[in-house]
C-alpha positions as CSV (number, residue, x, y, z in Angstrom):
1,M,14.5,5.8,6.3
2,M,11.3,5.3,4.6
3,G,10.5,2.3,2.9
4,I,11.1,0.8,-0.5
5,A,8.8,1.5,-3.0
6,M,9.1,-0.6,-6.3
7,R,7.3,-1.1,-9.6
8,E,8.6,-2.6,-12.7
9,V,12.4,-2.1,-11.9
10,K,14.5,-2.2,-15.0
11,Y,17.5,-4.3,-14.7
12,P,19.8,-6.1,-17.7
13,S,19.4,-9.6,-17.6
14,G,22.7,-10.9,-17.1
15,T,23.3,-8.9,-13.8
16,T,24.3,-10.8,-10.7
17,I,24.6,-9.5,-7.1
18,D,28.7,-9.9,-7.5
19,K,28.6,-7.4,-10.4
20,A,26.7,-4.7,-9.4
21,R,27.1,-1.5,-10.6
22,V,26.3,1.8,-9.3
23,L,26.0,5.4,-10.6
24,I,27.0,8.3,-8.5
25,V,25.3,11.7,-9.6
26,E,27.1,14.3,-7.4
27,D,29.1,17.6,-8.2
28,D,31.1,17.9,-5.3
29,D,34.4,16.1,-6.8
30,F,35.9,15.4,-3.3
31,Q,32.7,13.9,-1.9
32,R,32.2,12.1,-5.4
33,K,35.4,10.5,-4.7
34,I,35.2,9.5,-1.1
35,I,32.0,7.7,-2.0
36,T,33.6,6.0,-5.0
37,R,36.3,4.6,-2.8
38,Q,33.8,3.3,-0.1
39,L,31.5,1.4,-2.8
40,Q,34.6,-0.3,-4.4
41,S,35.3,-1.9,-1.2
42,N,32.1,-3.3,-1.3
43,Q,33.3,-5.0,-4.5
44,L,30.9,-2.4,-6.9
45,E,31.3,-1.2,-10.3
46,V,31.4,2.7,-9.9
47,L,30.4,5.0,-12.6
48,E,30.2,8.9,-11.9
49,A,28.4,11.9,-13.1
50,G,28.9,15.5,-12.1
51,D,25.0,16.4,-12.6
52,G,21.7,14.8,-13.8
53,A,22.5,15.6,-17.5
54,E,25.8,13.9,-17.6
55,A,24.0,10.9,-15.7
56,L,21.1,10.6,-18.1
57,H,24.1,10.5,-21.0
58,I,25.8,7.7,-19.1
59,I,22.8,5.7,-18.9
60,R,21.5,6.2,-22.3
61,H,24.6,5.9,-24.5
62,S,27.7,4.6,-22.4
63,G,26.7,1.1,-22.9
64,H,26.8,0.4,-19.3
65,A,23.9,-1.1,-17.3
66,V,23.0,1.0,-14.2
67,D,21.9,-1.5,-11.3
68,F,21.2,1.3,-8.7
69,I,22.0,5.0,-8.4
70,L,23.3,7.4,-5.6
71,C,22.3,10.8,-6.5
72,D,22.8,14.3,-4.8
73,L,19.8,16.9,-4.7
74,D,21.4,20.3,-5.7
75,M,23.4,19.9,-8.8
76,P,24.1,22.9,-11.8
77,T,22.5,22.3,-14.9
78,M,20.3,19.6,-14.0
79,D,19.5,19.0,-10.5
80,G,18.4,15.7,-8.4
81,M,14.6,16.3,-8.8
82,E,14.9,17.1,-12.6
83,F,16.8,14.0,-13.3
84,I,14.5,12.0,-11.6
85,R,11.6,13.6,-13.6
86,N,13.5,12.6,-16.7
87,L,14.3,9.0,-15.7
88,S,10.6,8.6,-14.9
89,D,9.4,10.1,-18.1
90,N,11.7,7.7,-20.2
91,N,10.6,4.6,-18.2
92,L,14.4,4.1,-16.8
93,L,13.1,3.0,-13.3
94,I,16.2,2.3,-11.6
95,P,16.5,2.1,-8.0
96,I,17.7,5.1,-6.2
97,A,19.0,6.6,-3.1
98,L,19.1,10.3,-2.3
99,M,21.6,12.4,-0.5
100,S,21.7,15.7,0.4
101,A,23.5,18.7,2.6
102,R,19.4,19.7,3.2
103,E,17.3,19.2,5.8
104,I,15.7,15.6,6.1
105,R,12.3,16.9,5.5
106,V,13.2,18.2,2.2
107,I,15.1,14.8,1.2
108,H,11.9,12.8,2.5
109,S,9.7,15.3,0.2
110,V,12.1,14.0,-2.8
111,E,11.8,10.4,-1.6
112,L,8.0,10.8,-1.9
113,M,8.6,12.3,-5.1
114,C,10.3,9.3,-6.4
115,E,7.4,7.0,-5.1
116,A,4.5,9.3,-7.2
117,F,6.9,9.0,-10.3
118,T,7.0,4.9,-9.5
119,M,10.6,5.1,-9.0
120,P,12.1,2.5,-6.6
121,T,13.8,4.1,-4.1
122,L,16.4,2.8,-1.5
123,G,16.1,5.6,1.2
124,S,16.8,9.2,1.6
125,F,20.0,10.4,3.6
126,Q,21.8,13.3,4.8
127,K,25.5,14.2,3.8
128,P,28.0,12.9,4.8
129,L,27.1,9.2,3.9
130,S,28.7,6.6,6.5
131,Q,30.0,3.3,5.5
132,K,27.3,1.7,7.3
133,Q,24.8,3.5,5.3
134,L,26.3,2.8,2.2
135,D,26.4,-0.9,3.1
136,S,22.7,-0.9,3.8
137,I,22.1,0.8,0.6
138,T,24.0,-1.6,-1.5
139,R,22.2,-4.9,0.2
140,Q,18.7,-3.6,-0.5
141,A,19.9,-2.6,-4.3
142,K,21.0,-6.2,-4.5
143,V,17.8,-7.7,-3.1
144,L,15.9,-5.6,-5.6
145,A,17.9,-7.1,-8.5
146,I,17.7,-10.8,-7.0
147,S,13.7,-9.8,-7.1
148,A,13.8,-8.3,-10.8
149,Q,15.1,-11.2,-12.1
150,S,13.3,-14.0,-10.7
151,A,9.8,-12.0,-11.0
152,P,7.7,-13.0,-14.1
153,S,7.7,-10.2,-16.8
154,T,5.0,-7.7,-16.9
155,E,3.9,-8.8,-20.2
156,D,3.6,-12.7,-19.1
157,A,1.4,-11.4,-16.3
158,A,-1.0,-9.3,-18.3
159,F,-4.7,-10.2,-18.3
160,S,-7.7,-8.7,-20.2
161,V,-10.9,-7.4,-19.0
162,S,-12.8,-10.1,-20.4
163,Q,-10.5,-12.9,-18.5
164,V,-10.9,-11.0,-15.4
165,L,-15.0,-11.2,-15.7
166,S,-14.7,-14.7,-16.7
167,A,-12.8,-15.8,-13.7
168,I,-15.2,-13.9,-11.5
169,E,-18.3,-15.9,-13.2
170,R,-16.2,-19.3,-12.7
171,G,-15.6,-18.4,-9.0
172,E,-12.1,-18.1,-9.4
173,I,-11.7,-14.9,-7.6
174,I,-12.2,-15.7,-3.9
175,P,-12.1,-14.0,-0.6
176,F,-9.3,-14.0,1.7
177,F,-9.4,-12.5,5.1
178,Q,-7.1,-10.4,7.5
179,P,-8.4,-10.3,10.5
180,K,-8.5,-7.1,13.0
181,F,-7.3,-7.2,16.3
182,C,-8.5,-5.1,19.3
183,L,-5.5,-3.3,20.9
184,R,-7.1,-3.6,24.5
185,D,-7.6,-7.0,24.8
186,N,-5.9,-8.8,21.7
187,R,-9.2,-10.3,20.4
188,I,-10.2,-10.7,17.1
189,V,-13.1,-7.9,16.3
190,G,-13.2,-7.9,12.7
191,A,-12.1,-9.5,9.1
192,E,-11.4,-7.5,5.9
193,A,-12.2,-9.6,3.1
194,L,-9.5,-9.1,0.1
195,A,-9.7,-10.4,-3.4
196,R,-7.5,-13.3,-4.7
197,W,-7.4,-14.9,-8.2
198,Q,-6.8,-18.5,-7.9
199,H,-5.5,-18.8,-11.5
200,P,-5.5,-22.4,-12.6
201,T,-2.0,-22.4,-14.5
202,N,-0.6,-19.1,-12.5
203,G,-1.5,-20.0,-8.8
204,F,-2.6,-17.0,-7.1
205,I,-2.6,-13.5,-8.7
206,P,-2.4,-10.5,-6.2
207,P,-5.2,-8.1,-6.7
208,D,-3.1,-5.3,-8.2
209,S,-3.0,-7.3,-11.4
210,F,-6.8,-6.8,-12.0
211,I,-8.9,-4.4,-9.9
212,G,-7.5,-1.4,-11.4
213,L,-8.3,-2.7,-15.0
214,L,-11.7,-3.7,-13.5
215,E,-12.2,0.2,-12.5
216,Q,-10.6,1.5,-15.5
217,S,-13.3,-0.4,-17.6
218,G,-16.4,0.4,-15.6
219,N,-16.5,-3.4,-14.5
220,I,-15.3,-3.2,-10.6
221,D,-19.0,-3.8,-9.7
222,Q,-18.9,-7.2,-10.5
223,L,-15.9,-7.9,-8.5
224,T,-17.4,-5.8,-5.7
225,L,-20.8,-7.8,-5.5
226,S,-19.0,-10.9,-5.9
227,I,-16.6,-10.8,-3.1
228,L,-19.3,-9.4,-0.9
229,E,-21.7,-12.1,-1.8
230,Q,-18.9,-14.7,-0.9
231,S,-18.1,-13.0,2.1
232,C,-21.1,-12.7,3.3
233,Q,-22.2,-16.5,3.1
234,I,-18.8,-17.2,5.0
235,A,-19.3,-14.9,7.6
236,A,-22.9,-15.8,8.4
237,G,-21.7,-19.1,9.0
238,W,-19.2,-17.7,11.8
239,Y,-21.8,-15.4,13.2
240,Q,-24.1,-18.4,13.9
241,Q,-21.3,-19.9,15.9
242,G,-21.3,-16.9,18.0
243,Y,-18.2,-15.0,16.7
244,N,-19.1,-11.6,16.9
245,I,-16.8,-10.2,14.2
246,C,-17.5,-7.5,11.8
247,L,-16.9,-8.6,8.2
248,A,-15.5,-5.3,6.1
249,V,-15.5,-5.3,2.4
250,N,-14.0,-2.6,-0.1
251,L,-16.1,-0.3,-1.8
252,S,-14.3,1.5,-5.1
253,T,-15.4,5.1,-5.5
254,V,-16.3,4.1,-9.2
255,S,-19.0,1.9,-8.0
256,L,-20.4,5.1,-5.9
257,Q,-21.6,5.8,-9.3
258,N,-24.1,3.4,-9.7
259,K,-27.6,4.6,-8.4
260,A,-28.7,1.1,-7.8
261,L,-25.5,0.1,-5.5
262,S,-27.1,0.2,-1.9
263,E,-29.9,-1.9,-3.0
264,R,-27.9,-4.2,-4.2
265,I,-25.7,-4.6,-1.5
266,C,-28.8,-4.5,1.1
267,S,-30.4,-7.7,-1.2
268,I,-27.0,-9.8,-1.0
269,V,-26.3,-9.0,2.8
270,E,-30.0,-10.0,3.2
271,A,-29.9,-13.2,1.6
272,S,-26.5,-14.3,3.5
273,G,-28.4,-14.0,6.7
274,L,-25.7,-11.7,8.1
275,P,-27.2,-8.9,10.0
276,N,-26.2,-5.4,8.3
277,S,-24.7,-4.4,11.5
278,A,-22.0,-7.1,11.2
279,V,-21.0,-5.6,7.7
280,T,-18.6,-2.2,7.2
281,L,-18.1,-1.0,3.8
282,E,-14.7,0.1,3.4
283,V,-14.6,3.4,0.8
284,T,-11.2,2.8,-0.9
285,E,-10.5,6.4,-2.8
286,S,-8.5,5.3,-5.8
287,A,-10.1,8.2,-7.8
288,A,-11.7,11.3,-6.8
289,I,-15.3,10.9,-7.0
290,A,-16.9,11.9,-10.1
291,N,-20.7,12.6,-9.1
292,L,-20.7,13.4,-5.2
293,G,-24.3,13.5,-5.1
294,Y,-24.6,9.6,-6.2
295,A,-22.0,8.7,-3.8
296,L,-23.2,10.3,-0.6
297,E,-27.0,8.9,-1.7
298,N,-25.7,5.5,-1.7
299,L,-23.5,5.8,1.1
300,T,-26.2,7.4,3.6
301,R,-28.9,4.8,2.2
302,L,-26.5,2.5,3.5
303,R,-25.9,4.0,6.8
304,M,-29.6,4.4,7.5
305,R,-30.0,0.5,7.0
306,G,-26.9,-0.1,9.8
307,F,-24.0,-0.7,7.7
308,G,-20.8,0.5,9.2
309,I,-19.1,3.1,6.7
310,S,-15.0,3.3,7.1
311,I,-12.9,5.7,5.3
312,D,-9.6,3.7,4.1
313,D,-6.2,5.2,3.8
314,F,-7.1,8.3,5.9
315,G,-4.3,11.1,5.0
316,T,-3.7,9.9,1.4
317,G,-4.7,10.6,-2.0
318,F,-8.5,11.7,-1.8
319,A,-9.3,10.4,1.6
320,S,-9.1,13.9,3.5
321,M,-10.6,15.9,6.5
322,E,-13.6,17.0,3.7
323,Q,-14.5,13.5,3.7
324,L,-15.1,13.3,7.8
325,R,-17.6,16.3,7.2
326,R,-19.4,14.9,4.5
327,I,-19.9,11.4,4.8
328,A,-21.8,9.4,8.0
329,L,-18.4,7.6,8.7
330,T,-18.4,4.9,11.9
331,E,-15.0,3.9,11.0
332,L,-11.6,5.9,10.3
333,K,-8.7,3.5,9.0
334,I,-5.3,5.2,9.4
335,D,-2.9,4.6,6.0
336,R,0.1,1.7,6.6
337,S,2.4,4.5,4.9
338,F,2.0,6.6,8.2
339,V,2.2,3.7,10.5
340,S,5.2,1.8,8.9
341,T,7.5,5.3,9.6
342,M,6.0,6.5,12.5
343,L,8.9,5.3,14.8
344,E,11.2,7.2,12.9
345,E,9.6,10.1,11.5
346,K,7.9,12.8,14.0
347,E,5.9,13.9,11.4
348,S,4.3,10.2,10.5
349,F,3.4,10.0,14.3
350,A,2.2,13.3,14.5
351,I,-0.4,12.6,11.5
352,V,-1.4,8.9,13.3
353,Q,-1.9,10.9,16.6
354,S,-4.2,13.8,15.1
355,S,-5.9,11.1,13.3
356,I,-7.0,9.1,16.3
357,E,-7.5,12.2,18.3
358,I,-10.1,13.8,15.5
359,A,-11.8,10.2,15.1
360,N,-12.1,10.1,19.0
361,R,-14.0,13.4,19.4
362,L,-16.1,12.5,16.1
363,N,-16.5,9.0,18.3
364,L,-15.3,6.9,15.1
365,T,-13.6,3.5,15.8
366,T,-9.8,3.7,14.7
367,V,-7.8,1.2,12.8
368,A,-4.4,1.2,11.8
369,E,-3.1,-0.7,8.7
370,G,-0.2,-2.3,8.7
371,V,1.2,-3.1,11.6
372,E,4.3,-5.2,11.6
373,T,6.4,-4.8,14.9
374,E,5.9,-4.9,18.4
375,E,7.1,-1.3,18.7
376,Q,4.0,0.2,16.2
377,R,1.5,-2.0,18.3
378,A,2.8,-0.7,21.7
379,M,2.7,3.0,20.1
380,L,-0.6,2.9,18.7
381,S,-2.3,1.5,21.6
382,A,-0.7,4.3,23.9
383,A,-2.1,6.8,21.5
384,T,-6.1,5.1,22.1
385,C,-6.4,3.3,18.6
386,H,-8.9,1.1,18.8
387,H,-8.0,-1.8,16.7
388,A,-5.1,-2.7,14.3
389,Q,-4.2,-5.0,11.4
390,G,-1.0,-6.3,9.6
391,Y,1.3,-9.0,9.3
392,L,2.3,-8.6,13.1
393,F,-0.7,-10.1,13.7
394,S,-1.6,-12.2,10.8
395,K,-1.3,-12.3,6.9
396,P,-4.9,-12.6,4.8
397,L,-5.8,-16.2,5.3
398,P,-8.1,-18.3,3.1
399,A,-11.5,-18.8,4.8
400,D,-10.8,-22.1,6.5
401,E,-7.6,-21.1,8.1
402,F,-9.2,-17.9,9.0
403,E,-12.1,-20.2,10.5
404,K,-9.2,-21.8,12.4
405,L,-7.6,-18.7,14.0
406,L,-11.3,-17.9,15.2
407,Q,-11.4,-21.1,17.1
408,N,-8.1,-20.7,18.8
409,I,-9.1,-17.4,20.1
410,E,-12.1,-16.6,22.7
411,P,-14.8,-14.8,20.7
412,S,-15.1,-10.9,20.9
413,T,-17.7,-9.4,23.0
414,E,-17.4,-6.0,21.5
415,N,-20.4,-4.4,19.6
416,N,-20.4,-3.8,15.9
417,P,-20.7,-0.3,14.5
418,A,-24.3,0.6,14.1
């Protein structure tokens, strides 16, 4: 089963975990009745629909608020995929579990479609569903319901571009550091700087709340250069203490359109006293590169000056094989979506293994993101992945806590990319 994807889940204000209401969308009367009885045994209120069109009518007009949906794919009139698209188009982002007699890869493809439509998913299953699977779906749906009720509203958490830029100027947005560990000897070999907003009244605000806003408004450079400057000043102190770790800073493709970017980065790093070879710039491809010429000029200049260049989230979106040929890379980061599912899905493991093999042939360092279990770590190590980061090792830490972590672990003697 794939991971839960959740964004702006819609729930009625009065929902409690004891009175959850599920909508079963299944055209086979016999199977629908069996599932209904199984769910009712979990003290759930069950609504039934024979296809997507009937389900939409129930959601819109029956007056019954739906907490989660269990949906078949093959149905007459409106099948499961069209139903999901209609839910997304109408901003009815209700958690959904998928079931079908189709092969599991087909069902997983529809789950990925749900995630692309920002639909919160509860997994994908082959029919017939067992009581254990239904119990698992129910538990996940109740967890989402509790989370949605306790989370602050999107309206309350919204910020303007000017507010974010003012926060940068006041020094409220600071770097946290997530360590990268060598899988061979378990030493810290690097740290990724991640922006965190210390809001004076709202506490820590995650980057998803403001980075997209800055990219869309053309102001992402202010954040990138601020995080780079702060991170380099901090890391220079670690470097002087003998901690030979490589600092990684994210670089949006939007920033690569700035013709002066490479010189500004070089000036900031030089002023900190940190050698260029101790800094890797992770290209995060959140959007297609508008002007490839400007981007390649910036990246090539930075590489020639000794910086490491990493392609982030490899295997997803715009981070493709073509970029391995275009850009003078030193590192390849394997996306967490493949790492998190590689134990259960042979397709994900094949992608991880192939990515590592390609990187090794191109003499690139490989870093696996989102490592959360010992089993994932062992599998990556056996596949000859070099480095890993994730909550198995450490969450992102403020600078002082990261320094304490460094002091408890013998400094790495591994060379930085150059």
